[in-house]
VEXMAR-166558 format. One record per residue (C-alpha): residue in one letter; x, y, z. Coordinates in nm, 3 decimals. Example, Ala and Ser with C-alpha at 12.3 -4.5 7.8 and 13.67 -1.06 7.14 Angstrom:
<sites>
- residu east north up
- a 1.230 -0.450 0.780;
- s 1.367 -0.106 0.714;
</sites>
This chain:
<sites>
- residu east north up
- m 3.576 3.970 2.191;
- a 3.710 3.705 1.950;
- i 3.581 3.698 1.596;
- s 3.574 3.410 1.347;
- v 3.437 3.326 1.005;
- s 3.145 3.080 1.033;
- q 3.186 2.726 0.905;
- e 2.905 2.783 0.652;
- l 3.099 3.071 0.493;
- k 3.420 2.869 0.495;
- d 3.243 2.579 0.323;
- f 3.092 2.812 0.064;
- r 3.431 2.960 -0.020;
- a 3.593 2.617 -0.035;
- a 3.322 2.494 -0.273;
- t 3.321 2.795 -0.507;
- f 3.655 2.975 -0.487;
- g 3.835 2.975 -0.819;
- k 3.539 2.816 -0.998;
- e 3.373 3.129 -1.133;
- d 3.522 3.073 -1.479;
- g 3.387 2.718 -1.484;
- l 3.042 2.841 -1.378;
- k 3.049 3.103 -1.651;
- a 3.147 2.837 -1.908;
- s 2.860 2.616 -1.794;
- l 2.623 2.911 -1.818;
- s 2.739 2.975 -2.172;
- l 2.680 2.611 -2.271;
- l 2.335 2.620 -2.113;
- t 2.248 2.939 -2.298;
- d 2.372 2.794 -2.629;
- s 2.164 2.479 -2.574;
- l 1.851 2.679 -2.498;
- n 1.912 2.892 -2.804;
- t 1.949 2.579 -3.018;
- l 1.624 2.441 -2.874;
- s 1.446 2.770 -2.936;
- n 1.564 2.771 -3.299;
- a 1.453 2.409 -3.344;
- i 1.108 2.493 -3.207;
- s 1.085 2.790 -3.441;
- t 1.185 2.573 -3.738;
- a 0.926 2.310 -3.646;
- q 0.656 2.575 -3.610;
- s 0.746 2.723 -3.950;
- g 0.748 2.379 -4.112;
- i 0.407 2.285 -3.974;
- s 0.268 2.622 -4.076;
- s 0.396 2.582 -4.433;
- y 0.364 2.213 -4.510;
- y 0.129 2.042 -4.264;
- n -0.241 2.035 -4.344;
- s -0.477 1.897 -4.081;
- a -0.792 1.991 -3.895;
- n -0.569 2.009 -3.586;
- k -0.308 2.238 -3.743;
- e -0.395 2.549 -3.542;
- v -0.405 2.354 -3.215;
- i -0.059 2.212 -3.283;
- i 0.086 2.551 -3.381;
- s -0.065 2.710 -3.070;
- s 0.092 2.443 -2.849;
- i 0.431 2.492 -3.014;
- s 0.402 2.869 -2.967;
- k 0.349 2.821 -2.592;
- l 0.655 2.597 -2.579;
- s 0.857 2.858 -2.768;
- e 0.748 3.133 -2.530;
- t 0.843 2.924 -2.228;
- c 1.182 2.842 -2.377;
- k 1.249 3.211 -2.444;
- k 1.159 3.308 -2.087;
- i 1.393 3.044 -1.948;
- e 1.673 3.156 -2.181;
- d 1.632 3.522 -2.077;
- s 1.621 3.427 -1.711;
- v 1.930 3.210 -1.741;
- n 2.124 3.501 -1.891;
- t 2.009 3.761 -1.640;
- d 1.926 3.574 -1.319;
- l 2.186 3.297 -1.326;
- g 2.448 3.535 -1.464;
- g 2.374 3.763 -1.170;
- m 2.405 3.472 -0.928;
- i 2.751 3.385 -1.060;
- a 2.857 3.747 -1.017;
- e 2.720 3.736 -0.662;
- v 2.928 3.424 -0.592;
- s 3.242 3.610 -0.697;
- s 3.148 3.910 -0.482;
- l 3.075 3.689 -0.182;
- n 3.411 3.516 -0.208;
- k 3.588 3.853 -0.203;
- d 3.388 3.954 0.105;
- i 3.469 3.626 0.282;
- e 3.836 3.678 0.197;
- q 3.815 4.022 0.356;
- l 3.650 3.875 0.667;
- e 3.941 3.634 0.699;
- k 4.183 3.931 0.675;
- y 4.002 4.105 0.961;
- v 4.028 3.789 1.171;
- t 4.402 3.768 1.096;
- a 4.449 4.135 1.187;
- v 4.277 4.083 1.523;
- e 4.480 3.771 1.596;
- n 4.806 3.946 1.507;
- a 4.719 4.251 1.719;
- s 4.624 4.027 2.011;
- s 4.959 3.851 1.976;
- v 5.139 4.186 1.986;
- i 4.958 4.285 2.306;
- y 5.041 3.950 2.465;
- s 5.410 3.987 2.372;
- e 5.429 4.340 2.509;
- n 5.270 4.237 2.833;
- q 5.540 3.975 2.882;
- k 5.809 4.245 2.887;
- d 5.931 4.411 3.204;
- e 5.842 4.750 3.057;
- p 5.553 4.711 2.803;
- d 5.529 4.986 2.540;
- s 5.192 5.149 2.601;
- r 5.187 5.304 2.253;
- v 5.231 4.963 2.089;
- i 4.953 4.821 2.305;
- a 4.726 5.116 2.227;
- n 4.783 5.081 1.852;
- a 4.715 4.710 1.873;
- n 4.390 4.771 2.064;
- t 4.290 5.026 1.802;
- t 4.350 4.765 1.532;
- i 4.146 4.508 1.724;
- n 3.853 4.744 1.776;
- d 3.858 4.873 1.419;
- s 3.890 4.529 1.260;
- t 3.624 4.381 1.487;
- e 3.376 4.658 1.402;
- k 3.442 4.622 1.030;
- f 3.418 4.240 1.058;
- n 3.082 4.253 1.232;
- t 2.936 4.496 0.978;
- l 3.062 4.301 0.677;
- n 2.976 3.962 0.831;
- e 2.613 4.065 0.877;
- s 2.595 4.170 0.512;
- v 2.765 3.851 0.389;
- v 2.531 3.624 0.587;
- q 2.230 3.802 0.436;
- k 2.375 3.781 0.084;
- l 2.442 3.409 0.119;
- a 2.090 3.344 0.246;
- s 1.951 3.541 -0.048;
- l 2.172 3.356 -0.293;
- k 2.060 3.018 -0.157;
- n 1.697 3.112 -0.216;
- n 1.753 3.272 -0.555;
- d 1.646 2.967 -0.753;
- a 1.292 3.022 -0.625;
- n 1.305 3.382 -0.749;
- l 1.423 3.318 -1.104;
- q 1.221 3.508 -1.358;
- f 1.075 3.203 -1.528;
- v 0.993 3.046 -1.190;
- s 0.806 3.352 -1.073;
- d 0.624 3.371 -1.406;
- f 0.507 3.014 -1.353;
- s 0.455 3.004 -0.977;
- v 0.428 2.661 -0.819;
- s 0.061 2.701 -0.733;
- s -0.046 2.833 -1.073;
- f 0.176 2.584 -1.255;
- e 0.033 2.290 -1.063;
- a -0.318 2.416 -1.128;
- s -0.260 2.444 -1.502;
- l -0.072 2.114 -1.507;
- g -0.364 1.950 -1.330;
- d -0.600 2.074 -1.598;
- l -0.367 1.956 -1.871;
- q -0.290 1.620 -1.712;
- y -0.627 1.506 -1.599;
- g -0.870 1.665 -1.839;
- s -1.229 1.622 -1.728;
- f -1.408 1.334 -1.555;
- t -1.780 1.398 -1.589;
- t -2.114 1.218 -1.574;
- q -2.292 1.157 -1.906;
- s -2.600 0.974 -2.033;
- f -2.645 0.752 -2.338;
- t -2.951 0.583 -2.491;
- s -2.878 0.283 -2.713;
- s -3.061 0.178 -3.028;
- n -3.258 -0.079 -2.828;
- g -3.383 0.195 -2.595;
- i -3.166 0.118 -2.294;
- k -3.045 0.427 -2.109;
- i -2.700 0.410 -1.953;
- k -2.549 0.661 -1.715;
- y -2.172 0.668 -1.748;
- y -1.861 0.851 -1.638;
- l -1.647 0.995 -1.916;
- y -1.281 1.090 -1.897;
- v -1.160 1.315 -2.179;
- p -0.804 1.457 -2.199;
- d -0.767 1.835 -2.184;
- y -0.719 1.848 -2.562;
- g -0.982 1.579 -2.634;
- k -1.233 1.806 -2.807;
- e -0.967 1.960 -3.032;
- v -0.774 1.655 -3.149;
- d -0.927 1.392 -3.375;
- g -0.846 1.022 -3.367;
- l -0.803 0.960 -2.995;
- p -0.842 0.598 -2.881;
- v -1.142 0.501 -2.668;
- m -1.163 0.249 -2.383;
- l -1.484 0.102 -2.242;
- y -1.415 0.011 -1.879;
- m -1.658 -0.178 -1.655;
- h -1.650 -0.165 -1.279;
- g -1.701 -0.466 -1.054;
- v -2.021 -0.563 -0.876;
- g -2.104 -0.550 -0.506;
- m -1.781 -0.381 -0.395;
- d -1.961 -0.144 -0.159;
- n -2.302 0.007 -0.090;
- t -2.245 0.360 -0.212;
- g -2.458 0.352 -0.527;
- e -2.281 0.539 -0.804;
- g -1.970 0.542 -0.588;
- i -1.908 0.188 -0.705;
- v -1.783 0.333 -1.034;
- t -1.488 0.491 -0.856;
- y -1.428 0.218 -0.599;
- g -1.124 0.017 -0.701;
- g -0.980 -0.012 -1.050;
- l -0.950 0.251 -1.318;
- g -1.246 0.457 -1.196;
- e -1.075 0.512 -0.862;
- v -0.742 0.624 -1.003;
- l -0.919 0.859 -1.245;
- q -1.126 1.008 -0.964;
- n -0.811 1.054 -0.752;
- k -0.614 1.192 -1.049;
- t -0.348 0.927 -0.989;
- v -0.295 0.861 -1.359;
- t -0.293 1.065 -1.678;
- p -0.460 0.877 -1.966;
- s -0.390 1.004 -2.316;
- g -0.715 0.866 -2.457;
- i -1.087 0.872 -2.380;
- i -1.237 0.638 -2.118;
- a -1.605 0.561 -2.067;
- i -1.717 0.386 -1.745;
- p -2.086 0.286 -1.742;
- y -2.261 0.282 -1.406;
- v -2.423 -0.061 -1.374;
- q -2.654 -0.018 -1.077;
- n -2.750 -0.384 -1.064;
- g -2.491 -0.653 -1.124;
- h -2.750 -0.877 -1.290;
- l -2.761 -0.632 -1.581;
- y -2.422 -0.767 -1.690;
- e -2.606 -1.096 -1.749;
- d -2.867 -0.931 -1.974;
- e -2.779 -0.975 -2.342;
- e -2.977 -0.667 -2.445;
- y -2.795 -0.459 -2.187;
- r -2.461 -0.583 -2.316;
- k -2.568 -0.478 -2.668;
- a -2.621 -0.129 -2.529;
- l -2.279 -0.139 -2.359;
- a -2.115 -0.232 -2.690;
- e -2.276 0.070 -2.859;
- l -2.149 0.315 -2.597;
- p -1.784 0.341 -2.715;
- l -1.904 0.374 -3.076;
- q -2.113 0.672 -2.972;
- v -1.821 0.823 -2.783;
- c -1.607 0.779 -3.094;
- e -1.868 0.965 -3.295;
- d -1.900 1.245 -3.039;
- y -1.525 1.306 -3.016;
- n -1.408 1.191 -3.361;
- g -1.231 0.901 -3.193;
- d -1.038 0.625 -3.367;
- r -1.273 0.335 -3.449;
- n -0.966 0.120 -3.506;
- r -0.857 0.161 -3.144;
- i -1.157 0.080 -2.927;
- s -1.055 -0.132 -2.630;
- c -1.241 -0.270 -2.333;
- g -1.154 -0.379 -1.984;
- g -1.273 -0.406 -1.632;
- v -1.229 -0.544 -1.286;
- s -1.393 -0.852 -1.136;
- y -1.729 -0.917 -1.308;
- g -1.655 -0.616 -1.527;
- s -1.365 -0.818 -1.672;
- v -1.590 -1.116 -1.731;
- t -1.826 -0.885 -1.918;
- a -1.538 -0.744 -2.124;
- y -1.463 -1.096 -2.249;
- r -1.831 -1.145 -2.335;
- l -1.846 -0.819 -2.529;
- v -1.554 -0.930 -2.745;
- n -1.725 -1.264 -2.807;
- e -2.054 -1.098 -2.897;
- n -1.911 -0.815 -3.110;
- p -1.639 -0.957 -3.334;
- g -1.417 -0.688 -3.483;
- e -1.521 -0.404 -3.252;
- f -1.257 -0.427 -2.981;
- s -0.883 -0.424 -3.036;
- c -0.786 -0.559 -2.696;
- v -0.892 -0.640 -2.340;
- v -0.734 -0.537 -2.011;
- a -0.889 -0.757 -1.743;
- a -0.828 -0.748 -1.368;
- c -0.963 -1.045 -1.167;
- g -1.186 -1.201 -1.427;
- a -1.226 -1.384 -1.757;
- e -1.484 -1.574 -1.961;
- e -1.489 -1.844 -2.222;
- v -1.298 -1.754 -2.537;
- t -1.439 -1.786 -2.891;
- s -1.298 -1.725 -3.237;
- a -1.394 -1.358 -3.194;
- f -1.064 -1.320 -3.007;
- n -0.875 -1.385 -3.329;
- g -0.657 -1.073 -3.376;
- v -0.741 -0.939 -3.030;
- k -0.476 -0.876 -2.765;
- v -0.541 -0.960 -2.400;
- w -0.361 -0.860 -2.082;
- n -0.485 -1.034 -1.767;
- f -0.408 -0.936 -1.407;
- n -0.493 -1.107 -1.081;
- g -0.393 -1.160 -0.720;
- k -0.215 -1.475 -0.606;
- s -0.468 -1.544 -0.332;
- n -0.771 -1.491 -0.557;
- s -0.943 -1.823 -0.624;
- s -1.316 -1.781 -0.685;
- g -1.488 -1.893 -1.007;
- h -1.441 -1.690 -1.322;
- t -1.248 -1.433 -1.123;
- g -1.002 -1.690 -0.986;
- t -0.634 -1.705 -1.074;
- k -0.637 -2.057 -1.224;
- y -0.938 -1.988 -1.445;
- v -0.802 -1.658 -1.574;
- e -0.466 -1.817 -1.644;
- g -0.640 -2.088 -1.845;
- q -0.829 -1.835 -2.054;
- t -0.504 -1.651 -2.121;
- e -0.385 -1.964 -2.297;
- e -0.718 -2.008 -2.479;
- v -0.678 -1.663 -2.636;
- k -0.357 -1.779 -2.802;
- k -0.523 -2.093 -2.937;
- v -0.785 -1.898 -3.134;
- g -0.533 -1.659 -3.291;
- g -0.533 -1.381 -3.035;
- t -0.232 -1.246 -2.852;
- a -0.206 -1.284 -2.475;
- l 0.061 -1.100 -2.277;
- e 0.231 -1.275 -1.990;
- y -0.027 -1.319 -1.718;
- t 0.048 -1.065 -1.443;
- v -0.012 -1.196 -1.090;
- f 0.046 -0.986 -0.779;
- d 0.203 -1.182 -0.495;
- t 0.035 -1.018 -0.199;
- y -0.284 -0.854 -0.329;
- a -0.620 -1.024 -0.312;
- h -0.931 -0.964 -0.522;
- t -1.034 -0.627 -0.378;
- n -0.691 -0.472 -0.431;
- v -0.597 -0.600 -0.774;
- g -0.811 -0.354 -0.973;
- t -0.642 -0.049 -0.826;
- m -0.296 -0.207 -0.838;
- t -0.349 -0.292 -1.204;
- f -0.441 0.052 -1.326;
- q -0.248 0.289 -1.100;
- n 0.090 0.131 -1.176;
- k 0.303 0.066 -1.482;
- h 0.382 -0.296 -1.575;
- p 0.617 -0.451 -1.835;
- d 0.437 -0.519 -2.163;
- e 0.531 -0.776 -2.428;
- t 0.847 -0.577 -2.513;
- g 0.947 -0.530 -2.150;
- t 0.852 -0.163 -2.157;
- e 0.696 -0.030 -1.835;
- i 0.355 0.112 -1.928;
- y 0.013 0.177 -1.776;
- p -0.229 -0.094 -1.900;
- f -0.473 0.164 -2.038;
- e -0.193 0.332 -2.235;
- w -0.098 -0.008 -2.372;
- a -0.462 -0.060 -2.472;
- f -0.475 0.278 -2.649;
- k -0.193 0.163 -2.878;
- q -0.358 -0.160 -2.994;
- v -0.528 -0.195 -3.333;
- n -0.736 -0.490 -3.447;
- e -0.713 -0.530 -3.824;
- s -1.068 -0.667 -3.838;
- t -1.175 -0.348 -3.658;
- r -1.002 -0.143 -3.924;
- k -1.179 -0.330 -4.202;
- k -1.517 -0.299 -4.029;
- a -1.472 0.076 -3.976;
- s -1.371 0.136 -4.337;
- s -1.679 -0.045 -4.465;
- d -1.927 0.142 -4.241;
</sites>
């Protein structure tokens, strides 16, 4: 029975033979880099411990400690696990070389038998010795080949068995990452100074209760999108992507549930809406200088009105499919408008919103380039706006809510410092 080295083993040997020294050099560089990173983390931790005074000091040190521990586990695993894998590569190449020798021995012995059989008087002893070689080499080949195939399969799967990978299994890592990324999205209740009670959804990052000075966004859903009651909060726009954990905001977001669209028209109700982010700031020690607002459809129209009616409170507006008349209250306020090309109705229409973008500039505000989606109509724009990154005024791709978190209105700063 003929024997041969499989193509997979031949390819492995061709790809790795003679490269063990290079792999070892790469491993050494990787280890040195991890060691440098570990030392840098240790230095940073020591510096913060000695010289940094803040209410968040312990939280920061704890986070750095976790990073340091992870780095150390990876470094140890690289030295032991990856070092072992390189040694296994070398061992496998020697085994494959031996397999090739067995194949050569069988081929040579078979050639001897063929040559003898061509003679008038074949030498039976030569043929017997050749058959012995064939049988012995074939048996040894089969035994070694089975072992080599198993070793190669194990080596190919070794990256999933690295120490630091097993310590942070995919399922547990994703679970913890989910908690860290998405924080909490819960239902809350707020009663304003004029006695209006508002039910709202609140997104707070995982670290939101421990870190002071986070920005706050007031986001308002559209009206009449569906007939699911409170479900309207998470139908389209930012509410939907928060509910689906599509995005990872680094600030706090409050989404009031407006059960009747006519409430947006009520001036007293809008006064209550304007108080909501201030209360959230108080509850979570948020940054009064970075309160933004936004919305989709009639929620965007209302965002414009809130800026007009509460000069100095909001740093910026992110509006999808909607705008309102602009007053001097937009002086110092940044605006980023989004819409769909085929959207053309009233205050939510493309032409009207584009016009108000220009009006913002006239009163001393800053309006980013009006973002218009080519193929998305009114019902899609809210989700498209908030689940994707878009180029800001510097050309940097960023989620609109993250852009909003960065904005500061100087009149807001002055108002906050005088309160």
